[in-house]
N, C-alpha and C positions, 0 to 999 in steps of 0.2 A: 163474224169479222171484215170480210171487206162492205158489208151495208154499214158500218160504222165510221168505216175508213172513209167512203165516200163521204158522209154525212161531215165528217169530220171537214172534209175536204171543202166543200163546199161553203157550210158555216163560215169555215179562215178565208177562202178565197171571197166569199161575200162579205166579209168583215175589212180585207183589206182593199176591195174594190171601195167601199164607202167612205173607210179616211180617206183613200187616196181622192175620190173625186169632193170630199170634202175640202179639203188641202191644197187640190190640184189651182183652185182660186187665190189661195194666200202662195204660193210656190212663185218662185220667178225660175222658170221653167226656160233654163239656158242649155243650148245646146250638149254641155258637155258635161249637164250633171246628171246626177241618176237618182231618182226616186225613191223611197224607200220601195214600195212594191216592184219597181224594180231592179233595183242590189236582189232580193231575196227570190226576184225571179230569174236572176244572173248566178246567183247561188246554187238553186238549184238543180242549174245546167250545167255545172262546173262538177258538180258531184255522181254528175250521169254521165260527165263527158269522161271524167276519173277514172269511174267505176269500167266502162266501156275500153279505153284505154289503156290500162290493167286487164281487165281479160281477156284482150288481144296481146299485149306484149307477153303475160304472166305464161301460156297455152306452153309454150316449147320450152325446154330448157331451163322451169325453175321449179318443178317439183307442183307447181300450184294450177287448178285449172278454175278461175272465174266464171267463166260461162254460163255455170247454172245461178252460180250466185246472181250477177248481173242479172240475168232473164228474172228470174224472180224480183228485183228489184222493182225493176221494169213494171212488170206485172202490176206489182205494190203500191209504186209511186206513179202510174201512167196519169191517174184525175190532176195530181200536181204539175207534171209534164205537160202535158194539154196546155194548163193555164198558165202557164210562164209563158207560153209562148207569147201573145197578147204585150202584156207589159216590155217583152223582150223588145219587141219588135217597136215598140210605138216611142223608145230609148235609140234603137238605131237606127231611124228613120227620121227624129231630133238632128242627130249627127249626119246623115246625108247618105247611110248606109242601109241600100233595104234588103238587101242580101241575107235571113234572118241563117240562112244555110251553110254560107262563106265564113261564118258570124262563129256555128258550131269548129267549123274546120279548125279554124285558126286558133281557138281554145281549146283543141285537141291535140294539134302539135306544140303549141306553148307545152300544154300538158306532159307530156309525149320528148323530149327535148329535156325537160325537166326532172321528168321520173330518170333517167340517165345518172343523177346526180345525188339520188336520195338513197342512202344505205337502209337494202331490203324493203326498197319500193314493191315487190309483188311480195311477203308476205303482208305488211302492214295493209295492202288494200285488202286482201283476204279475210283481217279481222274485220277491218271494216264495211264488208261486205255482206259478212254473219252481221255482225250487230243492223244492217240495214233491214233484217229478218222479223227486229223489233222493236223495231222505230213508229213510231207512227206519223213519222216524219221528215224528206230527204233532209232538211236542214240539222238535224242532229247529226248526221254524219260531218258535217263539215270540219270540225275540231279533231276529227277521226280517222282524216284521210293523209296520206304521208305527205303530199303537195298540199300548201297552205292558200287558199283563198287572198287574193288579190284586186280590192277595187278598181273595176278597169276604167273608173270618173270617180271626182267627189261628189258625194251628199249633194241635192239642190235644196239650198239654202228656204226659211220659209220669212216671207215679207211683213214683217210684221205692222197692222195701221194702225 
């Protein structure tokens, strides 16, 4: 299972890298826009951070313990999490923001604040985390999370020659 997952991740990232490389010449690389690979990297981190926030917030008084589910998610998706850093750091660098860790903290703070406005945040997070054990990609959880992903920048447009 782990070997298949690693193979799938390598294949996914190689395909995505090749596609990003081929389109980079045609991209209008504006500082504020995100390439497709950068957006996918941001989405992967959004899923991970939302599950982390849920694991921390839902421990006491909510009757939900997500710590084991979160830890399992991280172990199972570690290759995705590691590979997502490069494209996300490249986007941050184009924006003049070089601190990846601060960006993740900002995302976590926003999720934490927004989670207080969502009905049954802990229960819904638990359902998403349980589904994560059966999914082959963290991107499959995007539509299951209690908080919706909001793109931090417009997609980059391709220049037509």
